C-alpha angles and dihedrals in degrees: 000000000000113000091231088078112070120218088238091058093049091046092054089047092055094045095048122116085229091057095113095054095038090055092051091043091052090052091048092049089052091063135070096009097304133304143253124229088260091052091051094049091046093049099039096039098080090052096050105029091097089065106023131052117225091262092047090049092052091050092047092048091050092048091046093052090050089054092049091050092046089052090050090238095124137022129206127221123174093341096310122108123216131184117257118223088261091047092054091049091047093049092049090050091046093053098047107283096277125128107268124235119237102241129075095228090056094047092045099043098042115019100030089042092053090051091049091051094044091240122153106253094232120143096251092052094045091049092050091050091055088068120071093230092047092049092051091049092050092049092050094044093050093047095050094035096240118159096315096189097065135037114240127215117252093258095048091045090051090053091050091048090053089056091050090050091050092049089052091047087060090050091256088286093129124049108168139053097031115147102177097120093056102034103048123072119264092257094046094049090047090051089049092049088048089064087075089071122090085234103043115205143123104285091195099231137032090245093055091047093054092042092054094045093048093053092044100050093051095038096242116167091215130025096231119118095251093054092046093051093049092048092050093048093046090051088050091053090049090052093050088050088057095251099114143026121282115266126013110348116258096196118035118205108211125186120232095257093052091044091053091051092049090048090052096057093038089056088063091063117096113258141182134212091236121107097019117158117246116270101044147344114302093220097061108133099251121146089199087071086077094064113125113289092250089073090070120085109286117250090211092088094055117104126248121251096279093045092048092051091050092053092045092053091048092056092039089056089055093048099039126119131192135057132306109292093021107055118141136175126208109250090226091058092049090049094053091047092051093043089055097043097040106033089143088071089070091214124168120213094252090052090050093049092047091049089049092051089051091049089053093047091053094046098249094119135012120230126197138197128238106245097177116047123188133181089249094067102020093111092053091046091053093044091050098049118127115181113206120169104310097340134085117205127198106166143053108222117227114205099206 
């Protein structure tokens, strides 16, 4: 930082109530050969209009410019503001230490966006964020805290999301050793990852899954890149104004109109009846489904892996058929029994089956396949099926 700017001046700049607008104003002044007050209000307005009225924006912009001038970060000549040498150095540092482009759209849509998302402003990340698919992947990875320093492919991100979903299914009481993303079939892992949505369903493809999650977590009305960028930057402004948590928002508050618009485009995505939570189809057009995630049943009251296995075996024992030493219970029967007895868990069927597969993999329960299939039990066999790697399971084995 240039010595012309005292630490006290910078400190007051960062602590100011006008911090949000002054930061945006500084970025706007750094582009296109500077900016007038009208340029700043025109450029910053769309990013702050959801929180500030036009008069409030003018007052905040004026206060922000006074802070920038007091901190010797900008200078004014004939109504146009330019960065000082110290201001340029400060802006580069603020936006990740990379050389800044010359145009406002590039600064806004790449460097400011990276700052808003909390992404390291390294060339590979900035390049990925310039593509719609890369931007969606970065948003989803940052939100779910998945390998933030590299952008994953759609298939690898889906696998990682399945692991996150399984951890949440266990109430986040286990954090290591999960293998859901690799062991389950592509469709099963995608269904499991889809449980992270406020409207769980089979999104049909990995791309559609990531597209829907990206729009949902930032509260974008549409999943296109322009809408995502604006939503992220608006959230960032809200956070700097003290109206949201630091970093990418974990719970997005969406008004009824926006929720209805999101529901409309999400209904156009292919879906399947598999993996629906008990009590109704997950794809029912209901704007209330976009309430903050905390309105859903809390995963905190779900058992850990050992506790889950104990409860499964208890219900399996009640549903089992056969003779001592070879008693088995259809997975579908165990699922229905647990869904009825433990509705407060808020589990969906795909979450239950994935948890059961993990319990088998770790040796907490033993699953078995149906070798002989008859018309009498074909429906139960099909409803019970869990595909894991090259095996399909249908029963929970009961030792006694």
